[in-house]
TORLUM-422784 format. One line per 5 residues: number of its first residue (from 1); their letters; for each residue x, y, z negated of C-alpha. Coordinates in Angstrom, 2 decimals. Each point is the difference from the previous one (the first is absolute). Example, Ala and Ser with C-alpha at 12.3 -4.5 7.8 and 13.67 -1.06 7.14 Angstrom:
<markes>
1) AS) 12.30/-4.50/-7.80; 1.37/3.44/0.66
</markes>
This chain:
<markes>
1) XXXXX) 27.61/39.69/46.28; -1.92/-2.40/-2.27; -1.62/-3.16/1.46; -3.70/-0.20/0.88; -1.23/-2.67/-2.41
6) XXXXX) -2.14/-2.80/1.36; -0.86/-3.67/-0.48; 1.12/-2.52/2.61; -2.36/-2.94/0.52; -0.17/-2.42/2.99
11) XXXXX) 2.26/2.17/2.12; -2.03/3.20/-0.64; 0.85/3.16/-2.01; -2.89/1.08/-2.17; -0.28/3.40/-1.69
16) XXXXX) -2.35/1.30/-2.73; -3.32/-0.19/1.85; -2.03/0.12/-3.22; 2.31/-2.27/-1.97; 0.98/0.76/-3.55
21) XXXXX) 3.57/1.08/-0.55; 2.54/1.98/-1.98; 2.49/2.83/0.42; 3.76/-0.67/0.32; 2.15/2.45/-1.94
26) XXXXX) 3.57/1.19/0.55; 1.77/-0.72/-3.35; 2.46/2.82/0.57; -2.70/2.66/0.24; -3.21/-1.54/-1.30
31) XXXXX) -1.71/1.04/3.24; -2.32/-2.20/2.06; 1.57/-1.50/3.13; -2.98/-1.78/1.46; -3.06/-2.08/-0.61
36) XXXXX) 0.18/-3.79/0.00; -3.07/-2.04/0.98; -0.88/-3.08/-2.06; -1.07/-3.27/1.63; -3.59/-0.98/-0.68
41) XXXXX) -0.98/-3.59/-0.72; -1.14/-0.21/3.61; 3.46/1.19/1.09; 1.67/-2.67/-2.16; -2.25/-2.66/1.45
46) XXXXX) 0.87/1.19/3.50; 3.71/-0.17/-0.84; -0.39/-3.52/-1.33; -1.90/-1.09/3.10; 2.54/1.67/2.26
51) XXXXX) 2.99/-1.64/-1.70; -1.74/-3.39/0.04; -0.84/0.29/3.68; 3.50/1.11/0.92; 1.85/-2.70/-1.96
56) XXXXX) -0.33/-2.91/2.51; 1.25/2.23/2.81; 2.90/1.38/-2.00; 0.94/-3.42/-1.38; 0.09/-1.35/3.55
61) XXXXX) 2.24/2.87/1.17; 3.56/-1.24/0.12; 2.44/1.24/-2.61; 2.03/1.39/2.89; -2.90/2.17/1.22
66) XXXXX) -0.98/1.00/-3.52; 3.60/1.10/-0.48; -0.06/2.20/3.08; -2.99/1.94/-1.37; 1.64/0.36/-3.42
71) XXXXX) 3.24/1.27/1.51; -1.95/2.51/2.07; -1.69/1.24/-3.22; 3.40/0.33/-1.63; 1.29/2.08/2.90
76) XXXXX) -3.08/2.27/-0.17; 0.50/0.45/-3.74; 3.60/1.10/0.58; -1.10/2.44/2.70; -2.56/1.47/-2.40
81) XXXXX) 2.19/-0.04/-3.06; 0.12/3.80/-0.50; -3.79/0.32/0.21; -0.69/-2.98/-2.25; 2.58/1.01/-2.59
86) XXXXX) -1.38/3.56/-0.08; -3.54/-1.18/-0.66; 1.22/-2.48/-2.58; 1.99/2.64/-1.93; -3.01/2.33/0.03
91) XXXXX) -2.24/-2.63/-1.63; 2.47/-1.85/-2.26; 2.55/2.61/-0.93; 3.39/-1.71/0.58; 2.73/1.93/1.80
96) XXXXX) -0.11/0.03/3.78; 3.29/-1.83/0.18; -1.37/-2.85/-2.11; -3.23/-0.06/2.03; 1.84/-0.21/3.29
101) XXXXX) 2.20/-2.82/-1.28; -3.10/-1.84/-1.20; -1.57/0.27/3.49; 3.16/-1.17/1.77; 0.34/-2.94/-2.48
106) XXXXX) -3.66/-0.85/0.71; 0.87/-0.28/3.70; 2.91/-2.31/-0.90; -2.42/-2.21/-1.96; -2.28/-0.34/3.02
111) XXXXX) 2.99/-0.98/2.17; 1.11/-2.59/-2.57; -3.41/-1.65/-0.06; -0.31/0.16/3.80; 3.15/-2.11/0.24
116) XXXXX) -0.61/-2.22/-3.03; -3.48/-0.86/1.28; 1.69/-1.85/2.82; 1.82/-2.12/-2.59; -2.82/-1.47/-2.04
121) XXXXX) 1.43/-3.42/0.60; -1.43/-3.33/-1.08; 2.01/-3.19/-0.33; -0.07/-3.70/0.73; 0.32/-2.33/-2.98
126) XXXXX) 1.31/-3.52/0.79; -2.75/-2.58/-0.45; 0.26/-3.12/-2.13; -1.37/-2.24/2.70; 0.79/-0.36/3.68
131) XXXXX) -2.31/1.98/2.29; -1.04/2.58/-2.64; 0.81/3.64/0.68; -0.38/2.41/-2.93; -0.42/3.70/0.81
136) XXXXX) -0.02/2.98/-2.32; -1.50/3.07/1.66; -0.76/3.62/-1.06; -3.32/1.59/0.87; -1.36/3.50/-0.74
141) XXXXX) -2.23/0.03/-3.06; -2.79/2.07/1.57; -1.53/3.35/-0.85; 1.95/1.99/-2.62; -1.20/2.79/-2.32
146) XXXXX) 2.80/2.29/-1.17; 0.13/2.81/-2.53; 2.72/2.62/-0.37; 0.81/2.89/-2.41; 0.95/3.63/0.49
151) XXXXX) 3.71/0.13/-0.67; 1.17/-1.29/3.42; -2.73/0.83/2.55; 1.65/-1.73/2.97; 2.52/-2.47/-1.49
156) XXXXX) -2.33/-1.96/-2.23; -2.74/-0.39/2.64; 2.44/-0.96/2.72; 1.39/-2.91/-2.01; -3.47/-1.51/-0.06
161) XXXXX) -1.08/1.00/3.48; 3.14/-1.19/1.79; 0.25/-3.22/-1.99; -3.59/-0.96/0.59; -0.03/0.90/3.70
166) XXXXX) 3.29/-1.75/0.70; -1.35/-3.20/-1.59; -3.12/0.13/2.24; -2.42/1.24/-2.66; -2.51/2.81/0.35
171) XXXXX) -0.19/2.65/-2.67; -2.22/2.49/-1.86; 2.11/2.46/-1.95; -1.26/2.43/-2.60; 2.70/2.59/-0.45
176) XXXXX) 0.12/2.61/-2.72; -2.67/2.69/0.06; 2.47/2.48/-1.50; 2.55/-0.44/2.77; -1.92/-1.26/3.08
181) XXXXX) 1.76/1.82/2.87; 3.13/-2.15/-0.03; -1.99/-3.16/0.60; -2.33/1.68/2.51; 3.05/0.99/2.08
186) XXXXX) 1.48/-3.49/-0.43; -3.17/-1.64/1.23; -0.09/2.36/3.00; 3.37/-1.37/1.06; -1.30/-3.58/0.00
191) XXXXX) -3.20/1.00/1.86; 1.96/1.94/2.61; 2.39/-2.94/0.42; -2.88/-2.06/1.34; -1.11/-1.96/-3.03
196) XXXXX) -3.35/-1.72/0.89; -3.14/1.38/-1.70; -0.75/-1.49/-3.37; 3.46/-1.34/-0.70; 0.79/3.00/-2.28
201) XXXXX) -2.66/1.97/-1.90; 0.54/2.94/-2.39; -2.54/0.96/-2.64; -0.20/2.31/-3.00; -2.46/0.31/-2.90
206) XXXXX) -0.44/-0.39/-3.72; 2.64/-2.64/-0.68; -2.11/-2.31/-2.17; -2.94/0.13/2.46; 2.23/-0.91/2.96
211) XXXXX) 1.92/-2.79/-1.72; -3.14/-1.55/-1.57; -1.65/-0.03/3.44; 2.92/-1.33/2.03; 1.68/-2.52/-2.25
216) XXXXX) -3.02/-2.26/-0.73; -0.91/-0.15/3.71; 0.33/-3.44/1.51; 1.67/1.62/2.97; 3.05/1.14/-2.04
221) XXXXX) 2.55/-2.78/-0.53; 2.90/1.94/-1.59; 0.54/3.19/-1.95; 3.08/2.12/-0.49; 0.13/2.69/-2.66
226) XXXXX) 2.55/2.56/-1.14; -0.86/1.99/-3.12; -0.47/-0.08/-3.72; 0.03/-3.13/-2.09; -3.60/0.41/-1.40
231) XXXXX) -1.46/0.44/3.50; 2.17/-2.79/1.34; -1.32/-2.43/-2.62; -3.58/0.98/0.86; 0.52/-0.55/3.75
236) XXXXX) 1.90/-3.24/-0.60; -3.02/-1.25/-2.03; -2.30/0.91/2.88; 2.21/-1.88/2.41; 0.22/-3.00/-2.29
241) XXXXX) -3.76/-0.43/0.03; 0.30/-0.82/3.67; 3.35/-1.83/-0.31; 1.50/2.61/2.34; 3.70/0.52/0.53
246) XXXXX) 1.29/3.20/-1.58; 3.14/2.07/-0.13; 0.29/2.30/-3.02; 2.64/2.70/-0.11; -0.66/1.69/-3.33
251) XXXXX) 1.70/2.38/-2.41; 3.40/-0.29/-1.65; 2.26/1.67/-2.54; 3.44/-0.53/1.52; 2.93/-0.32/-2.41
256) XXXXX) 3.43/1.40/0.92; 3.03/-1.54/-1.75; 3.32/1.88/0.17; 2.89/-1.95/-1.44; 3.16/1.45/-1.54
261) XXXXX) 2.13/-1.22/2.90; -2.04/2.01/2.52; 0.86/3.61/0.89; -2.75/1.78/-1.98; 0.05/3.22/2.07
266) XXXXX) -0.12/-1.84/3.32; -2.81/-2.19/-1.30; -1.88/3.08/-1.21; 0.23/1.68/3.39; -1.23/-3.10/1.82
271) XXXXX) -2.90/-0.79/-2.29; -1.11/3.56/-0.71; -0.49/0.69/3.70; -2.12/-3.15/0.20; -1.88/0.85/-3.18
276) XXXXX) -1.34/3.35/1.23; -0.87/-1.19/3.53; -3.69/0.81/0.62; -0.03/1.63/-3.46; 0.38/-3.42/-1.56
281) XXXXX) -3.31/-1.17/1.52; 1.48/-3.27/1.31; -0.84/-3.48/-1.30; 3.67/-1.02/0.06; 1.22/3.28/-1.49
286) XXXXX) 2.57/-0.44/-2.75; -1.91/0.87/-3.18; 1.87/-1.03/-3.15; 3.76/0.39/-0.26; 2.24/-2.07/-2.24
291) XXXXX) 3.62/1.16/-0.07; 2.75/-1.79/-1.90; 1.44/2.13/-2.82; 3.41/0.81/1.52; -1.37/1.76/3.08
296) XXXXX) -3.29/1.26/-1.51; 0.94/3.65/-0.55; 1.52/0.42/3.43; -2.94/-1.65/1.71; -2.51/2.18/-1.84
301) XXXXX) 1.95/3.18/0.80; 0.29/-0.80/3.72; -3.59/-1.20/0.31; -1.29/3.16/-1.76; 2.13/2.20/2.25
306) XXXXX) -1.54/-1.68/3.04; -3.54/0.48/-1.32; 0.60/3.71/-0.69; 1.31/0.48/3.58; -3.15/-1.25/1.71
311) XXXXX) -1.90/2.65/1.91; -3.73/-0.25/-0.59; -2.37/1.31/2.69; -2.42/-0.66/2.84; 1.27/-3.01/1.89
316) XXXXX) -0.18/1.95/3.28; 2.28/2.81/-1.31; 3.64/-0.13/1.03; 2.25/-0.99/-2.84; -2.65/-1.73/-2.08
321) XXXXX) 1.44/-3.19/-1.53; -3.06/-1.00/-2.08; -3.62/0.80/0.67; -3.06/0.01/-2.27; -1.67/-2.94/-1.60
326) XXXXX) -2.84/-1.36/2.08; -2.92/1.00/-2.21; -0.92/1.62/-3.36; -0.25/-3.41/-1.65; 3.75/-0.46/0.31
331) XXXXX) 0.62/3.37/-1.71; -2.07/-1.02/-2.99; 1.79/-3.36/-0.11; 3.45/1.62/-0.03; -0.97/2.34/-2.85
336) XXXXX) -1.26/-3.00/-1.94; 3.31/-1.85/0.46; 2.04/3.05/-1.01; -2.13/0.82/-3.03; 0.15/-3.57/-1.26
341) XXXXX) 3.78/-0.06/0.41; 0.39/3.26/-1.91; -2.20/-1.29/-2.81; 2.28/-3.04/-0.30; 3.17/2.00/-0.22
346) XXXXX) 0.84/0.16/3.71; 2.22/2.86/1.18; -0.74/1.83/3.25; 3.29/0.42/1.91; -1.65/1.45/3.14
351) XXXXX) -3.47/1.00/1.10; -2.98/-1.17/-2.03; -2.63/2.45/1.28; -2.31/0.90/2.84; 1.48/2.34/2.57
356) XXXXX) -1.55/3.02/1.76; -3.54/1.34/0.07; -1.37/-1.92/2.99; 0.14/-3.60/1.15; 0.88/-3.05/-2.04
361) XXXXX) 3.66/0.52/-0.85; 1.88/-1.55/-2.91; 3.66/0.57/-0.78; 2.53/-2.81/0.46; 0.28/-1.19/-3.58
366) XXXXX) 2.68/-1.85/-1.98; -0.70/-1.28/-3.56; 2.39/-1.63/-2.47; -0.31/-1.52/-3.47; -3.35/-1.70/0.66
371) XXXXX) -0.84/-3.27/-1.74; -0.73/-3.12/2.05; -3.66/0.00/-1.12; -0.65/3.54/1.24; -2.52/0.56/2.79
376) XXXXX) 2.67/0.92/2.59; 1.90/-3.22/-0.69; -2.99/-2.30/0.16; -2.38/1.45/2.65; 0.78/0.75/3.67
381) XXXXX) 0.43/3.79/0.21; -0.42/0.33/3.81; 1.50/3.47/-0.15; 3.22/1.98/-0.40; 0.76/-0.93/-3.63
386) XXXXX) 3.14/-1.99/-0.84; 0.67/-1.43/-3.51; 3.66/-0.86/-0.66; 1.07/-2.15/-2.99; 3.21/-1.77/-1.03
391) XXXXX) 0.67/-3.69/-0.52; 2.81/-2.10/-1.52; 0.10/-3.54/1.47; -1.00/-1.98/3.07; -2.43/-2.23/-1.84
396) XXXXX) -1.63/2.99/-1.69; -0.62/1.88/3.23; -1.36/-3.08/1.76; -2.50/-0.49/-2.80; -1.08/3.65/0.16
401) XXXXX) -0.16/0.10/3.80; -2.16/-3.16/0.07; -2.22/0.92/-2.91; -2.87/1.48/2.04; -2.65/-1.85/2.04
406) XXXXX) 1.24/1.60/3.18; 2.36/-1.51/2.56; 0.09/1.95/3.25; 3.46/1.58/0.30; 3.20/0.37/-2.09
411) XXXXX) 3.43/1.53/0.51; 3.45/-0.49/-1.49; 3.44/1.54/0.33; 3.23/-1.81/-0.73; 3.47/-0.42/1.49
416) XXXXX) 0.24/-3.62/-1.13; -0.96/-2.70/2.49; -0.75/-2.44/-2.79; -2.17/2.51/-1.82; -1.79/0.94/3.22
421) XXXXX) -0.93/-3.63/0.55; -0.99/-0.46/-3.64; -2.36/3.03/-0.16; -1.51/-0.84/3.39; -0.86/-3.49/-1.35
426) XXXXX) -1.18/1.25/-3.40; -2.41/2.79/0.98; -3.62/-1.12/0.42; -1.00/1.86/3.13; -1.10/-0.62/3.57
431) XXXXX) 2.77/2.30/1.28; 3.33/0.91/-1.55; 2.49/2.54/1.32; 3.54/-0.41/-1.35; 2.15/3.04/0.85
436) XXXXX) -2.63/0.80/2.64; -3.49/1.43/0.25; -0.59/-1.56/3.45; -2.65/-2.56/-1.05; -2.68/0.90/2.58
441) XXXXX) 0.68/-0.64/3.67; -2.21/-1.44/2.78; 1.94/-3.25/0.10; 0.01/-0.76/-3.77; -2.84/-1.17/-2.29
446) XXXXX) -1.66/2.65/-2.13; -2.04/-1.06/-2.97; -0.12/-0.58/-3.73; -0.56/-2.59/-2.73; -1.79/0.01/-3.33
451) XXXXX) -2.74/2.66/-0.09; 1.64/1.79/2.93; -1.79/-2.37/2.30; 0.66/-2.88/2.33; 0.81/-0.55/3.62
456) XXXXX) 2.41/1.98/2.20; -0.08/2.51/2.80; 2.94/0.31/2.39; 2.33/-2.71/1.24; -1.19/-3.40/1.11
461) XXXXX) -2.02/-0.17/-3.19; -2.06/3.02/1.11; -1.01/-1.82/3.20; -0.74/-3.31/-1.77; -2.35/1.85/-2.38
466) XXXXX) -2.45/0.27/2.90; 0.35/-3.65/1.19; -1.55/-3.29/-0.95; 2.15/-3.12/0.06; -1.54/-2.96/1.88
471) XXXXX) 1.40/-3.55/0.00; -0.88/-2.27/2.96; 0.79/-3.73/-0.10; -0.33/-1.34/3.54; 0.06/-3.69/0.90
</markes>
């Protein structure tokens, strides 16, 4: 049932054939699923040449015709949703229901860009003198190099692929070596939809080797990266040496503010479900919870009850509501967060330990009574650990929520319209959900500020990220 893993370069699927590679492991069982070939330097050079050669053709293809190919790819992805979701769950661990929803949302993203690509409008600016026409136009930036992580094997790649292709760019994408099948299946949909050879290329390899080969190339004009802050800073520096456009979607540590006037139990139900999605391995996952004193005890009790009711298991098993962590590194990280919290007086209300004797499972965890300088309150956990602490006043919680160098996502719950507006304005974050966790849709911008990165994916901003603005003054 698992995907045959290959590279895709210049319209051709390439298997091992003597290439180096690595095994892909099922995080629920620890067993090997398949072997992934790595691209050699010659393969990377071929991908660069193919993308460069295909760019003039794809740029000259009308947005209308580009859109038809993208919509066909979206239709194919929907038709294959069960297969793609199964392979993705096997390699990443999330529940099948979550995987299937991710695949269907990925198809919606392709459809959005297929349509939005037809709307990359320019404008006419009135001239100061008679006979002067001033035009502002949008042009595709060129060849793009994109890099994606393991937590969303189809959703994260598709944001970059669909945005770049809709804009008229060609693309080389290096997806995660730990979860390659989702992107392999995604690329198959574009290839089978009739995408010309060289427009989209898929490679894998040692991440540093691939990025340090592709980004300095004169052929690459733009990079897009989703991943950790340290790696993002390194890749941004590589791009800066060539003055190349870059989109950086990096880590976060999303605050949740629950005010006294909110229903604490309703807020707990809403945000707990979102917290444990994909075992907390989500860049916009709510990760530090500030609850005003009046509703604090009720919120903690309801949140803890929810955590204890989660059914851990293989994502393909019926009834599983949370799968394993993606790799052993995350298990070690969770233990480190929990141990540090305990050492600082934190109280474990639920979970706190590894689960089972195979796979990479960690219990849904709730911790209270942790100080603001503890590890769990200052570093992105990227796992199923939720610290909950009380606060007194609006100004106090704003200061605490804004105290970290992250600014990707934030959430707040209140029944007051004035307070909703005030907290939305006060929080330093690229995305804020007030009484809602719906901050990521195809038609809205997705991105952070501060050390969480710059640039946006999704919405009109996601298309403009792959365009150059040109001004023409014509007399």
